[in-house]
PQR file with spaces between the fields and no chain letter, atoms N, CA, C, O and H, PARSE charges and radii, in Angstrom:
ATOM       1  N    MET     1      41.041   -3.608   63.667 -0.4000 1.5000
ATOM       2  CA   MET     1      41.250   -2.813   62.628 -0.0000 2.0000
ATOM       3  C    MET     1      39.718   -2.005   62.554  0.5500 1.7000
ATOM       4  O    MET     1      38.657   -2.628   62.541 -0.5500 1.4000
ATOM       5  N    SER     2      39.809   -0.582   62.510 -0.4000 1.5000
ATOM       6  CA   SER     2      38.577    0.077   62.623 -0.0000 2.0000
ATOM       7  C    SER     2      38.105    0.245   61.252  0.5500 1.7000
ATOM       8  O    SER     2      38.765   -0.116   60.278 -0.5500 1.4000
ATOM       9  H    SER     2      40.671   -0.075   62.521  0.4000 1.0000
ATOM      10  N    ILE     3      36.723    0.907   61.173 -0.4000 1.5000
ATOM      11  CA   ILE     3      36.121    1.010   59.949 -0.0000 2.0000
ATOM      12  C    ILE     3      36.984    1.986   59.014  0.5500 1.7000
ATOM      13  O    ILE     3      37.187    1.796   57.815 -0.5500 1.4000
ATOM      14  H    ILE     3      36.187    1.200   61.965  0.4000 1.0000
ATOM      15  N    ARG     4      37.425    2.993   59.723 -0.4000 1.5000
ATOM      16  CA   ARG     4      38.271    3.963   58.735 -0.0000 2.0000
ATOM      17  C    ARG     4      39.469    3.459   58.424  0.5500 1.7000
ATOM      18  O    ARG     4      39.872    3.918   57.356 -0.5500 1.4000
ATOM      19  H    ARG     4      37.260    3.147   60.697  0.4000 1.0000
ATOM      20  N    GLN     5      40.277    2.618   58.981 -0.4000 1.5000
ATOM      21  CA   GLN     5      41.291    1.624   58.280 -0.0000 2.0000
ATOM      22  C    GLN     5      40.752    0.919   57.501  0.5500 1.7000
ATOM      23  O    GLN     5      41.021    1.300   56.361 -0.5500 1.4000
ATOM      24  H    GLN     5      39.950    2.245   59.849  0.4000 1.0000
ATOM      25  N    PHE     6      39.951   -0.154   57.513 -0.4000 1.5000
ATOM      26  CA   PHE     6      39.370   -0.820   56.428 -0.0000 2.0000
ATOM      27  C    PHE     6      38.815   -0.191   55.280  0.5500 1.7000
ATOM      28  O    PHE     6      38.762   -0.754   54.187 -0.5500 1.4000
ATOM      29  H    PHE     6      39.733   -0.464   58.439  0.4000 1.0000
ATOM      30  N    THR     7      38.391    0.988   55.500 -0.4000 1.5000
ATOM      31  CA   THR     7      37.739    1.932   54.233 -0.0000 2.0000
ATOM      32  C    THR     7      38.885    2.406   53.453  0.5500 1.7000
ATOM      33  O    THR     7      38.824    2.462   52.225 -0.5500 1.4000
ATOM      34  H    THR     7      38.434    1.446   56.388  0.4000 1.0000
ATOM      35  N    LEU     8      40.141    2.819   54.247 -0.4000 1.5000
ATOM      36  CA   LEU     8      41.264    3.266   53.440 -0.0000 2.0000
ATOM      37  C    LEU     8      42.013    2.282   52.815  0.5500 1.7000
ATOM      38  O    LEU     8      42.499    2.530   51.711 -0.5500 1.4000
ATOM      39  H    LEU     8      40.191    2.773   55.245  0.4000 1.0000
ATOM      40  N    PHE     9      42.187    1.187   53.351 -0.4000 1.5000
ATOM      41  CA   PHE     9      42.639   -0.104   52.863 -0.0000 2.0000
ATOM      42  C    PHE     9      41.896   -0.450   51.500  0.5500 1.7000
ATOM      43  O    PHE     9      42.579   -0.464   50.476 -0.5500 1.4000
ATOM      44  H    PHE     9      41.792    0.985   54.248  0.4000 1.0000
ATOM      45  N    LEU    10      40.496   -0.738   51.425 -0.4000 1.5000
ATOM      46  CA   LEU    10      39.814   -0.957   50.124 -0.0000 2.0000
ATOM      47  C    LEU    10      39.849    0.226   49.331  0.5500 1.7000
ATOM      48  O    LEU    10      39.785   -0.123   48.152 -0.5500 1.4000
ATOM      49  H    LEU    10      39.941   -0.727   52.257  0.4000 1.0000
ATOM      50  N    ILE    11      39.919    1.420   49.430 -0.4000 1.5000
ATOM      51  CA   ILE    11      40.187    2.555   48.664 -0.0000 2.0000
ATOM      52  C    ILE    11      41.406    2.558   47.928  0.5500 1.7000
ATOM      53  O    ILE    11      41.513    2.694   46.709 -0.5500 1.4000
ATOM      54  H    ILE    11      39.972    1.704   50.387  0.4000 1.0000
ATOM      55  N    ILE    12      42.322    2.397   48.765 -0.4000 1.5000
ATOM      56  CA   ILE    12      43.901    2.445   48.087 -0.0000 2.0000
ATOM      57  C    ILE    12      44.279    1.003   47.169  0.5500 1.7000
ATOM      58  O    ILE    12      45.013    1.003   46.181 -0.5500 1.4000
ATOM      59  H    ILE    12      42.235    2.287   49.755  0.4000 1.0000
ATOM      60  N    THR    13      43.597   -0.198   47.743 -0.4000 1.5000
ATOM      61  CA   THR    13      43.886   -1.384   46.913 -0.0000 2.0000
ATOM      62  C    THR    13      42.867   -1.092   45.709  0.5500 1.7000
ATOM      63  O    THR    13      43.321   -1.211   44.571 -0.5500 1.4000
ATOM      64  H    THR    13      43.000   -0.198   48.545  0.4000 1.0000
ATOM      65  N    GLY    14      41.763   -0.784   45.842 -0.4000 1.5000
ATOM      66  CA   GLY    14      41.081   -0.422   44.539 -0.0000 2.0000
ATOM      67  C    GLY    14      41.523    0.411   43.653  0.5500 1.7000
ATOM      68  O    GLY    14      41.451    0.144   42.453 -0.5500 1.4000
ATOM      69  H    GLY    14      41.395   -0.686   46.767  0.4000 1.0000
ATOM      70  N    LEU    15      42.053    1.557   44.114 -0.4000 1.5000
ATOM      71  CA   LEU    15      42.622    2.383   43.306 -0.0000 2.0000
ATOM      72  C    LEU    15      43.870    1.914   42.352  0.5500 1.7000
ATOM      73  O    LEU    15      44.158    2.161   41.181 -0.5500 1.4000
ATOM      74  H    LEU    15      42.112    1.774   45.088  0.4000 1.0000
ATOM      75  N    LEU    16      44.544    1.043   43.486 -0.4000 1.5000
ATOM      76  CA   LEU    16      45.751    0.485   42.474 -0.0000 2.0000
ATOM      77  C    LEU    16      45.500   -0.524   41.417  0.5500 1.7000
ATOM      78  O    LEU    16      46.052   -0.588   40.318 -0.5500 1.4000
ATOM      79  H    LEU    16      44.310    0.842   44.438  0.4000 1.0000
ATOM      80  N    TYR    17      44.410   -1.454   42.002 -0.4000 1.5000
ATOM      81  CA   TYR    17      43.954   -2.283   40.684 -0.0000 2.0000
ATOM      82  C    TYR    17      43.362   -1.600   39.489  0.5500 1.7000
ATOM      83  O    TYR    17      43.562   -1.999   38.342 -0.5500 1.4000
ATOM      84  H    TYR    17      43.962   -1.402   42.894  0.4000 1.0000
ATOM      85  N    THR    18      42.634   -0.570   39.786 -0.4000 1.5000
ATOM      86  CA   THR    18      42.118    0.182   38.669 -0.0000 2.0000
ATOM      87  C    THR    18      43.273    0.827   37.896  0.5500 1.7000
ATOM      88  O    THR    18      43.234    0.899   36.668 -0.5500 1.4000
ATOM      89  H    THR    18      42.471   -0.245   40.718  0.4000 1.0000
ATOM      90  N    ILE    19      44.191    1.247   38.538 -0.4000 1.5000
ATOM      91  CA   ILE    19      45.407    1.781   37.713 -0.0000 2.0000
ATOM      92  C    ILE    19      46.203    0.799   36.852  0.5500 1.7000
ATOM      93  O    ILE    19      46.803    0.986   35.794 -0.5500 1.4000
ATOM      94  H    ILE    19      44.223    1.189   39.536  0.4000 1.0000
ATOM      95  N    GLY    20      46.033   -0.364   37.640 -0.4000 1.5000
ATOM      96  CA   GLY    20      46.577   -1.490   36.911 -0.0000 2.0000
ATOM      97  C    GLY    20      45.955   -1.857   35.534  0.5500 1.7000
ATOM      98  O    GLY    20      46.574   -2.231   34.537 -0.5500 1.4000
ATOM      99  H    GLY    20      45.545   -0.516   38.499  0.4000 1.0000
ATOM     100  N    TYR    21      44.588   -1.676   35.669 -0.4000 1.5000
ATOM     101  CA   TYR    21      43.921   -2.043   34.463 -0.0000 2.0000
ATOM     102  C    TYR    21      43.898   -1.006   33.476  0.5500 1.7000
ATOM     103  O    TYR    21      44.140   -1.236   32.291 -0.5500 1.4000
ATOM     104  H    TYR    21      44.085   -1.372   36.478  0.4000 1.0000
ATOM     105  N    ILE    22      43.634    0.054   33.894 -0.4000 1.5000
ATOM     106  CA   ILE    22      43.541    1.410   32.922 -0.0000 2.0000
ATOM     107  C    ILE    22      44.890    1.411   32.033  0.5500 1.7000
ATOM     108  O    ILE    22      44.853    1.435   30.803 -0.5500 1.4000
ATOM     109  H    ILE    22      43.437    0.241   34.857  0.4000 1.0000
ATOM     110  N    PHE    23      46.245    1.378   32.885 -0.4000 1.5000
ATOM     111  CA   PHE    23      47.524    1.546   32.116 -0.0000 2.0000
ATOM     112  C    PHE    23      48.066    0.163   32.024  0.5500 1.7000
ATOM     113  O    PHE    23      49.292    0.077   31.952 -0.5500 1.4000
ATOM     114  H    PHE    23      46.275    1.359   33.884  0.4000 1.0000
ATOM     115  N    THR    24      47.384   -0.910   32.014 -0.4000 1.5000
ATOM     116  CA   THR    24      47.988   -2.196   31.900 -0.0000 2.0000
ATOM     117  C    THR    24      49.333   -2.647   32.280  0.5500 1.7000
ATOM     118  O    THR    24      50.218   -3.109   31.559 -0.5500 1.4000
ATOM     119  H    THR    24      46.388   -0.840   32.073  0.4000 1.0000
ATOM     120  N    ILE    25      49.323   -2.381   33.818 -0.4000 1.5000
ATOM     121  CA   ILE    25      50.394   -2.567   34.524 -0.0000 2.0000
ATOM     122  C    ILE    25      50.373   -4.089   35.240  0.5500 1.7000
ATOM     123  O    ILE    25      49.624   -4.246   36.204 -0.5500 1.4000
ATOM     124  H    ILE    25      48.604   -2.006   34.404  0.4000 1.0000
ATOM     125  N    PRO    26      51.061   -5.023   34.845 -0.5600 1.5000
ATOM     126  CA   PRO    26      50.474   -6.290   35.124  0.2800 2.0000
ATOM     127  C    PRO    26      50.908   -6.481   36.987  0.5500 1.7000
ATOM     128  O    PRO    26      50.326   -7.349   37.638 -0.5500 1.4000
ATOM     129  N    LEU    27      51.821   -5.688   37.559 -0.4000 1.5000
ATOM     130  CA   LEU    27      52.012   -5.801   38.818 -0.0000 2.0000
ATOM     131  C    LEU    27      50.856   -5.316   39.858  0.5500 1.7000
ATOM     132  O    LEU    27      50.788   -5.485   41.075 -0.5500 1.4000
ATOM     133  H    LEU    27      52.294   -4.983   37.030  0.4000 1.0000
ATOM     134  N    PHE    28      49.892   -4.596   38.881 -0.4000 1.5000
ATOM     135  CA   PHE    28      48.819   -4.021   39.794 -0.0000 2.0000
ATOM     136  C    PHE    28      47.384   -4.840   39.234  0.5500 1.7000
ATOM     137  O    PHE    28      46.261   -4.508   39.613 -0.5500 1.4000
ATOM     138  H    PHE    28      49.947   -4.458   37.892  0.4000 1.0000
ATOM     139  N    MET    29      47.604   -5.780   38.425 -0.4000 1.5000
ATOM     140  CA   MET    29      46.348   -6.210   37.877 -0.0000 2.0000
ATOM     141  C    MET    29      45.989   -7.500   38.562  0.5500 1.7000
ATOM     142  O    MET    29      46.960   -8.204   38.839 -0.5500 1.4000
ATOM     143  H    MET    29      48.516   -6.050   38.117  0.4000 1.0000
ATOM     144  N    LEU    30      44.724   -7.992   38.917 -0.4000 1.5000
ATOM     145  CA   LEU    30      44.369   -9.167   39.311 -0.0000 2.0000
ATOM     146  C    LEU    30      43.863   -9.909   38.388  0.5500 1.7000
ATOM     147  O    LEU    30      42.779   -9.718   37.836 -0.5500 1.4000
ATOM     148  H    LEU    30      43.936   -7.420   38.692  0.4000 1.0000
ATOM     149  N    GLN    31      44.945  -11.159   38.097 -0.4000 1.5000
ATOM     150  CA   GLN    31      44.572  -12.080   36.910 -0.0000 2.0000
ATOM     151  C    GLN    31      44.397  -13.269   37.562  0.5500 1.7000
ATOM     152  O    GLN    31      45.100  -13.662   38.493 -0.5500 1.4000
ATOM     153  H    GLN    31      45.825  -11.314   38.546  0.4000 1.0000
ATOM     154  N    TYR    32      43.526  -13.808   37.113 -0.4000 1.5000
ATOM     155  CA   TYR    32      43.166  -15.310   37.660 -0.0000 2.0000
ATOM     156  C    TYR    32      42.752  -16.072   36.240  0.5500 1.7000
ATOM     157  O    TYR    32      41.979  -15.738   35.341 -0.5500 1.4000
ATOM     158  H    TYR    32      42.955  -13.489   36.357  0.4000 1.0000
ATOM     159  N    GLU    33      43.705  -17.388   36.448 -0.4000 1.5000
ATOM     160  CA   GLU    33      43.559  -18.244   35.227 -0.0000 2.0000
ATOM     161  C    GLU    33      43.544  -19.647   35.645  0.5500 1.7000
ATOM     162  O    GLU    33      44.426  -20.106   36.369 -0.5500 1.4000
ATOM     163  H    GLU    33      44.333  -17.659   37.178  0.4000 1.0000
ATOM     164  N    TYR    34      42.535  -20.357   35.192 -0.4000 1.5000
ATOM     165  CA   TYR    34      42.326  -21.879   35.617 -0.0000 2.0000
ATOM     166  C    TYR    34      41.885  -22.717   34.443  0.5500 1.7000
ATOM     167  O    TYR    34      40.826  -22.584   33.828 -0.5500 1.4000
ATOM     168  H    TYR    34      41.818  -19.983   34.604  0.4000 1.0000
ATOM     169  N    ILE    35      42.833  -23.591   34.215 -0.4000 1.5000
ATOM     170  CA   ILE    35      42.808  -24.559   32.904 -0.0000 2.0000
ATOM     171  C    ILE    35      42.911  -25.851   33.506  0.5500 1.7000
ATOM     172  O    ILE    35      43.922  -26.298   34.046 -0.5500 1.4000
ATOM     173  H    ILE    35      43.693  -23.698   34.714  0.4000 1.0000
ATOM     174  N    ASN    36      41.655  -26.507   33.367 -0.4000 1.5000
ATOM     175  CA   ASN    36      41.328  -27.868   33.638 -0.0000 2.0000
ATOM     176  C    ASN    36      41.230  -28.692   32.451  0.5500 1.7000
ATOM     177  O    ASN    36      40.127  -28.766   31.909 -0.5500 1.4000
ATOM     178  H    ASN    36      40.833  -26.144   32.928  0.4000 1.0000
ATOM     179  N    ASP    37      42.431  -29.462   31.856 -0.4000 1.5000
ATOM     180  CA   ASP    37      42.162  -30.576   30.906 -0.0000 2.0000
ATOM     181  C    ASP    37      41.706  -31.580   31.688  0.5500 1.7000
ATOM     182  O    ASP    37      41.603  -31.492   32.911 -0.5500 1.4000
ATOM     183  H    ASP    37      43.327  -29.403   32.296  0.4000 1.0000
ATOM     184  N    THR    38      41.361  -32.756   30.888 -0.4000 1.5000
ATOM     185  CA   THR    38      40.774  -34.029   31.710 -0.0000 2.0000
ATOM     186  C    THR    38      41.831  -34.457   32.816  0.5500 1.7000
ATOM     187  O    THR    38      41.458  -34.827   33.929 -0.5500 1.4000
ATOM     188  H    THR    38      41.444  -32.827   29.894  0.4000 1.0000
ATOM     189  N    ASN    39      42.936  -34.400   32.516 -0.4000 1.5000
ATOM     190  CA   ASN    39      43.979  -34.718   33.721 -0.0000 2.0000
ATOM     191  C    ASN    39      44.650  -33.800   34.558  0.5500 1.7000
ATOM     192  O    ASN    39      44.810  -33.887   35.775 -0.5500 1.4000
ATOM     193  H    ASN    39      43.239  -34.099   31.611  0.4000 1.0000
ATOM     194  N    ASP    40      45.003  -32.966   33.836 -0.4000 1.5000
ATOM     195  CA   ASP    40      45.906  -31.905   34.148 -0.0000 2.0000
ATOM     196  C    ASP    40      45.156  -30.645   34.813  0.5500 1.7000
ATOM     197  O    ASP    40      44.142  -30.193   34.281 -0.5500 1.4000
ATOM     198  H    ASP    40      44.873  -32.894   32.847  0.4000 1.0000
ATOM     199  N    THR    41      45.667  -30.115   35.945 -0.4000 1.5000
ATOM     200  CA   THR    41      45.083  -28.972   36.495 -0.0000 2.0000
ATOM     201  C    THR    41      46.272  -27.592   36.617  0.5500 1.7000
ATOM     202  O    THR    41      47.400  -27.653   37.108 -0.5500 1.4000
ATOM     203  H    THR    41      46.491  -30.482   36.377  0.4000 1.0000
ATOM     204  N    TYR    42      45.641  -26.474   36.047 -0.4000 1.5000
ATOM     205  CA   TYR    42      46.479  -25.639   35.900 -0.0000 2.0000
ATOM     206  C    TYR    42      45.984  -24.214   36.497  0.5500 1.7000
ATOM     207  O    TYR    42      45.044  -23.695   35.894 -0.5500 1.4000
ATOM     208  H    TYR    42      44.725  -26.425   35.648  0.4000 1.0000
ATOM     209  N    GLY    43      46.493  -23.557   37.568 -0.4000 1.5000
ATOM     210  CA   GLY    43      46.042  -22.332   38.044 -0.0000 2.0000
ATOM     211  C    GLY    43      47.005  -21.340   38.273  0.5500 1.7000
ATOM     212  O    GLY    43      48.188  -21.577   38.516 -0.5500 1.4000
ATOM     213  H    GLY    43      47.256  -23.978   38.058  0.4000 1.0000
ATOM     214  N    THR    44      46.527  -20.295   38.200 -0.4000 1.5000
ATOM     215  CA   THR    44      47.620  -19.093   38.406 -0.0000 2.0000
ATOM     216  C    THR    44      46.778  -17.951   39.045  0.5500 1.7000
ATOM     217  O    THR    44      45.552  -17.937   38.939 -0.5500 1.4000
ATOM     218  H    THR    44      45.565  -20.102   38.002  0.4000 1.0000
ATOM     219  N    THR    45      47.438  -17.052   39.672 -0.4000 1.5000
ATOM     220  CA   THR    45      46.708  -15.843   40.520 -0.0000 2.0000
ATOM     221  C    THR    45      47.435  -14.558   40.070  0.5500 1.7000
ATOM     222  O    THR    45      48.470  -14.598   39.405 -0.5500 1.4000
ATOM     223  H    THR    45      48.434  -17.064   39.758  0.4000 1.0000
ATOM     224  N    GLY    46      46.868  -13.473   40.449 -0.4000 1.5000
ATOM     225  CA   GLY    46      47.381  -12.191   40.025 -0.0000 2.0000
ATOM     226  C    GLY    46      48.224  -11.587   41.012  0.5500 1.7000
ATOM     227  O    GLY    46      48.611  -12.269   41.961 -0.5500 1.4000
ATOM     228  H    GLY    46      46.027  -13.440   40.990  0.4000 1.0000
ATOM     229  N    SER    47      48.544  -10.421   40.899 -0.4000 1.5000
ATOM     230  CA   SER    47      49.413   -9.721   41.828 -0.0000 2.0000
ATOM     231  C    SER    47      48.893   -9.412   43.090  0.5500 1.7000
ATOM     232  O    SER    47      47.757   -8.940   43.119 -0.5500 1.4000
ATOM     233  H    SER    47      48.230   -9.867   40.128  0.4000 1.0000
ATOM     234  N    ILE    48      49.611   -9.617   44.330 -0.4000 1.5000
ATOM     235  CA   ILE    48      49.076   -9.132   45.574 -0.0000 2.0000
ATOM     236  C    ILE    48      49.786   -8.014   45.906  0.5500 1.7000
ATOM     237  O    ILE    48      49.699   -7.678   47.087 -0.5500 1.4000
ATOM     238  H    ILE    48      50.535  -10.000   44.306  0.4000 1.0000
ATOM     239  N    LEU    49      50.566   -7.245   45.080 -0.4000 1.5000
ATOM     240  CA   LEU    49      51.226   -6.106   45.453 -0.0000 2.0000
ATOM     241  C    LEU    49      50.364   -4.871   45.918  0.5500 1.7000
ATOM     242  O    LEU    49      50.704   -4.028   46.748 -0.5500 1.4000
ATOM     243  H    LEU    49      50.636   -7.517   44.120  0.4000 1.0000
ATOM     244  N    PRO    50      49.194   -4.932   45.224 -0.5600 1.5000
ATOM     245  CA   PRO    50      48.418   -3.720   45.480  0.2800 2.0000
ATOM     246  C    PRO    50      47.731   -3.955   47.019  0.5500 1.7000
ATOM     247  O    PRO    50      47.424   -3.033   47.775 -0.5500 1.4000
ATOM     248  N    LEU    51      47.601   -5.075   47.242 -0.4000 1.5000
ATOM     249  CA   LEU    51      47.188   -5.537   48.856 -0.0000 2.0000
ATOM     250  C    LEU    51      48.108   -5.027   49.823  0.5500 1.7000
ATOM     251  O    LEU    51      47.797   -4.275   50.746 -0.5500 1.4000
ATOM     252  H    LEU    51      47.851   -5.824   46.629  0.4000 1.0000
ATOM     253  N    LEU    52      49.395   -5.519   49.547 -0.4000 1.5000
ATOM     254  CA   LEU    52      50.672   -5.093   50.282 -0.0000 2.0000
ATOM     255  C    LEU    52      50.733   -3.927   50.526  0.5500 1.7000
ATOM     256  O    LEU    52      50.976   -3.541   51.670 -0.5500 1.4000
ATOM     257  H    LEU    52      49.648   -6.130   48.796  0.4000 1.0000
ATOM     258  N    ILE    53      50.507   -3.005   49.406 -0.4000 1.5000
ATOM     259  CA   ILE    53      50.817   -1.519   49.538 -0.0000 2.0000
ATOM     260  C    ILE    53      49.670   -0.845   50.178  0.5500 1.7000
ATOM     261  O    ILE    53      49.800    0.281   50.659 -0.5500 1.4000
ATOM     262  H    ILE    53      50.310   -3.319   48.477  0.4000 1.0000
ATOM     263  N    GLY    54      48.433   -1.557   50.206 -0.4000 1.5000
ATOM     264  CA   GLY    54      47.172   -0.852   51.012 -0.0000 2.0000
ATOM     265  C    GLY    54      47.534   -1.326   52.341  0.5500 1.7000
ATOM     266  O    GLY    54      47.458   -0.355   53.094 -0.5500 1.4000
ATOM     267  H    GLY    54      48.328   -2.471   49.815  0.4000 1.0000
ATOM     268  N    VAL    55      47.848   -2.236   52.898 -0.4000 1.5000
ATOM     269  CA   VAL    55      48.188   -2.500   54.058 -0.0000 2.0000
ATOM     270  C    VAL    55      49.337   -1.670   54.739  0.5500 1.7000
ATOM     271  O    VAL    55      49.263   -1.348   55.925 -0.5500 1.4000
ATOM     272  H    VAL    55      47.910   -3.025   52.287  0.4000 1.0000
ATOM     273  N    ILE    56      50.398   -1.339   53.938 -0.4000 1.5000
ATOM     274  CA   ILE    56      51.475   -0.431   54.519 -0.0000 2.0000
ATOM     275  C    ILE    56      50.812    1.143   54.577  0.5500 1.7000
ATOM     276  O    ILE    56      50.934    1.869   55.564 -0.5500 1.4000
ATOM     277  H    ILE    56      50.457   -1.601   52.975  0.4000 1.0000
ATOM     278  N    VAL    57      50.111    1.517   53.372 -0.4000 1.5000
ATOM     279  CA   VAL    57      49.696    2.822   53.488 -0.0000 2.0000
ATOM     280  C    VAL    57      48.779    3.052   54.593  0.5500 1.7000
ATOM     281  O    VAL    57      48.818    4.081   55.267 -0.5500 1.4000
ATOM     282  H    VAL    57      50.012    0.927   52.570  0.4000 1.0000
ATOM     283  N    THR    58      47.936    2.082   54.790 -0.4000 1.5000
ATOM     284  CA   THR    58      47.042    2.286   56.074 -0.0000 2.0000
ATOM     285  C    THR    58      47.586    2.149   57.412  0.5500 1.7000
ATOM     286  O    THR    58      47.031    2.573   58.426 -0.5500 1.4000
ATOM     287  H    THR    58      47.905    1.246   54.243  0.4000 1.0000
ATOM     288  N    HIS    59      48.705    1.534   57.368 -0.4000 1.5000
ATOM     289  CA   HIS    59      49.458    1.558   58.743 -0.0000 2.0000
ATOM     290  C    HIS    59      50.088    2.764   59.153  0.5500 1.7000
ATOM     291  O    HIS    59      50.152    3.122   60.329 -0.5500 1.4000
ATOM     292  H    HIS    59      49.155    1.190   56.544  0.4000 1.0000
ATOM     293  N    ILE    60      50.707    3.596   57.868 -0.4000 1.5000
ATOM     294  CA   ILE    60      51.367    4.685   57.995 -0.0000 2.0000
ATOM     295  C    ILE    60      50.392    5.648   58.215  0.5500 1.7000
ATOM     296  O    ILE    60      50.672    6.519   59.039 -0.5500 1.4000
ATOM     297  H    ILE    60      50.655    3.305   56.913  0.4000 1.0000
ATOM     298  N    ALA    61      49.271    5.692   57.647 -0.4000 1.5000
ATOM     299  CA   ALA    61      48.133    6.785   57.729 -0.0000 2.0000
ATOM     300  C    ALA    61      47.594    6.701   59.133  0.5500 1.7000
ATOM     301  O    ALA    61      47.432    7.768   59.725 -0.5500 1.4000
ATOM     302  H    ALA    61      49.043    4.985   56.978  0.4000 1.0000
ATOM     303  N    GLU    62      47.290    5.551   59.758 -0.4000 1.5000
ATOM     304  CA   GLU    62      46.993    5.552   61.196 -0.0000 2.0000
ATOM     305  C    GLU    62      48.087    5.880   62.064  0.5500 1.7000
ATOM     306  O    GLU    62      47.791    6.554   63.051 -0.5500 1.4000
ATOM     307  H    GLU    62      47.422    4.684   59.278  0.4000 1.0000
ATOM     308  N    LYS    63      49.427    5.512   61.894 -0.4000 1.5000
ATOM     309  CA   LYS    63      50.279    5.915   62.666 -0.0000 2.0000
ATOM     310  C    LYS    63      50.459    7.464   62.745  0.5500 1.7000
ATOM     311  O    LYS    63      50.558    8.014   63.842 -0.5500 1.4000
ATOM     312  H    LYS    63      49.667    4.964   61.092  0.4000 1.0000
ATOM     313  N    THR    64      50.498    8.098   61.684 -0.4000 1.5000
ATOM     314  CA   THR    64      50.382    9.382   61.333 -0.0000 2.0000
ATOM     315  C    THR    64      49.276   10.141   62.144  0.5500 1.7000
ATOM     316  O    THR    64      49.575   11.103   62.852 -0.5500 1.4000
ATOM     317  H    THR    64      50.418    7.652   60.793  0.4000 1.0000
ATOM     318  N    ARG    65      47.982    9.681   62.022 -0.4000 1.5000
ATOM     319  CA   ARG    65      46.887   10.259   62.591 -0.0000 2.0000
ATOM     320  C    ARG    65      47.029   10.226   64.078  0.5500 1.7000
ATOM     321  O    ARG    65      46.825   11.268   64.701 -0.5500 1.4000
ATOM     322  H    ARG    65      47.739    8.900   61.447  0.4000 1.0000
ATOM     323  N    ARG    66      47.364    9.122   64.710 -0.4000 1.5000
ATOM     324  CA   ARG    66      47.464    8.821   66.064 -0.0000 2.0000
ATOM     325  C    ARG    66      48.539    9.759   66.653  0.5500 1.7000
ATOM     326  O    ARG    66      48.275   10.273   67.740 -0.5500 1.4000
ATOM     327  H    ARG    66      47.530    8.276   64.204  0.4000 1.0000
ATOM     328  N    THR    67      49.697   10.038   66.077 -0.4000 1.5000
ATOM     329  CA   THR    67      50.729   11.159   66.401 -0.0000 2.0000
ATOM     330  C    THR    67      50.084   12.439   66.227  0.5500 1.7000
ATOM     331  O    THR    67      50.038   13.209   67.186 -0.5500 1.4000
ATOM     332  H    THR    67      49.912    9.620   65.194  0.4000 1.0000
ATOM     333  N    PHE    68      49.612   12.736   65.181 -0.4000 1.5000
ATOM     334  CA   PHE    68      49.245   14.105   65.024 -0.0000 2.0000
ATOM     335  C    PHE    68      48.021   14.546   66.079  0.5500 1.7000
ATOM     336  O    PHE    68      47.916   15.653   66.607 -0.5500 1.4000
ATOM     337  H    PHE    68      49.649   12.111   64.402  0.4000 1.0000
ATOM     338  N    ASN    69      47.192   13.495   66.241 -0.4000 1.5000
ATOM     339  CA   ASN    69      46.289   13.779   67.535 -0.0000 2.0000
ATOM     340  C    ASN    69      46.591   13.739   68.709  0.5500 1.7000
ATOM     341  O    ASN    69      45.850   14.269   69.537 -0.5500 1.4000
ATOM     342  H    ASN    69      47.277   12.596   65.812  0.4000 1.0000
ATOM     343  N    SER    70      47.872   13.036   69.122 -0.4000 1.5000
ATOM     344  CA   SER    70      48.038   13.327   70.344 -0.0000 2.0000
ATOM     345  C    SER    70      49.053   14.355   70.579  0.5500 1.7000
ATOM     346  O    SER    70      49.389   14.705   71.710 -0.5500 1.4000
ATOM     347  H    SER    70      48.473   12.605   68.449  0.4000 1.0000
ATOM     348  N    SER    71      49.573   14.870   69.416 -0.4000 1.5000
ATOM     349  CA   SER    71      50.607   16.297   69.738 -0.0000 2.0000
ATOM     350  C    SER    71      49.703   17.386   69.693  0.5500 1.7000
ATOM     351  O    SER    71      50.098   18.449   70.173 -0.5500 1.4000
ATOM     352  H    SER    71      49.300   14.585   68.497  0.4000 1.0000
ATOM     353  N    ASN    72      48.521   17.325   69.190 -0.4000 1.5000
ATOM     354  CA   ASN    72      47.786   18.388   69.398 -0.0000 2.0000
ATOM     355  C    ASN    72      46.581   18.628   70.343  0.5500 1.7000
ATOM     356  O    ASN    72      45.592   19.349   70.213 -0.5500 1.4000
ATOM     357  H    ASN    72      48.200   16.462   68.800  0.4000 1.0000
ATOM     358  N    LYS    73      46.950   17.847   71.273 -0.4000 1.5000
ATOM     359  CA   LYS    73      45.901   17.893   72.649 -0.0000 2.0000
ATOM     360  C    LYS    73      46.739   18.814   73.538  0.5500 1.7000
ATOM     361  O    LYS    73      47.868   18.496   73.913 -0.5500 1.4000
ATOM     362  H    LYS    73      47.753   17.261   71.379  0.4000 1.0000
ATOM     363  N    THR    74      46.158   19.941   73.852 -0.4000 1.5000
ATOM     364  CA   THR    74      46.580   20.866   74.485 -0.0000 2.0000
ATOM     365  C    THR    74      45.443   21.090   75.979  0.5500 1.7000
ATOM     366  O    THR    74      44.216   21.000   75.957 -0.5500 1.4000
ATOM     367  H    THR    74      45.241   20.199   73.548  0.4000 1.0000
ATOM     368  N    SER    75      46.171   21.342   76.976 -0.4000 1.5000
ATOM     369  CA   SER    75      45.283   21.639   78.190 -0.0000 2.0000
ATOM     370  C    SER    75      45.038   22.973   78.361  0.5500 1.7000
ATOM     371  O    SER    75      45.951   23.800   78.348 -0.5500 1.4000
ATOM     372  H    SER    75      47.168   21.415   76.994  0.4000 1.0000
ATOM     373  N    TYR    76      43.642   23.319   78.555 -0.4000 1.5000
ATOM     374  CA   TYR    76      43.481   24.814   78.779 -0.0000 2.0000
ATOM     375  C    TYR    76      42.989   25.113   80.090  0.5500 1.7000
ATOM     376  O    TYR    76      41.786   24.970   80.309 -0.5500 1.4000
ATOM     377  H    TYR    76      42.901   22.647   78.566  0.4000 1.0000
ATOM     378  N    LYS    77      43.884   25.570   81.128 -0.4000 1.5000
ATOM     379  CA   LYS    77      43.699   25.862   82.308 -0.0000 2.0000
ATOM     380  C    LYS    77      43.670   27.173   82.711  0.5500 1.7000
ATOM     381  O    LYS    77      43.483   27.452   83.895 -0.5500 1.4000
ATOM     382  H    LYS    77      44.861   25.686   80.949  0.4000 1.0000
């Protein structure tokens, strides 16, 4: 994974989590809850949907960039 891909992944994921908090969309919110009573343990995590969308968008963008760059190479003879 290149720096460009990682940066795009962070931006997309961050934007989706931010949208989730601004508009209160539970599917896009990172929620963490941990309750430890004396003997009981309870834990829950938030949505990983923004992470999955970030990976998919990054993959599609990289494929598109590679296809676009390879099709625009012309030889000047």
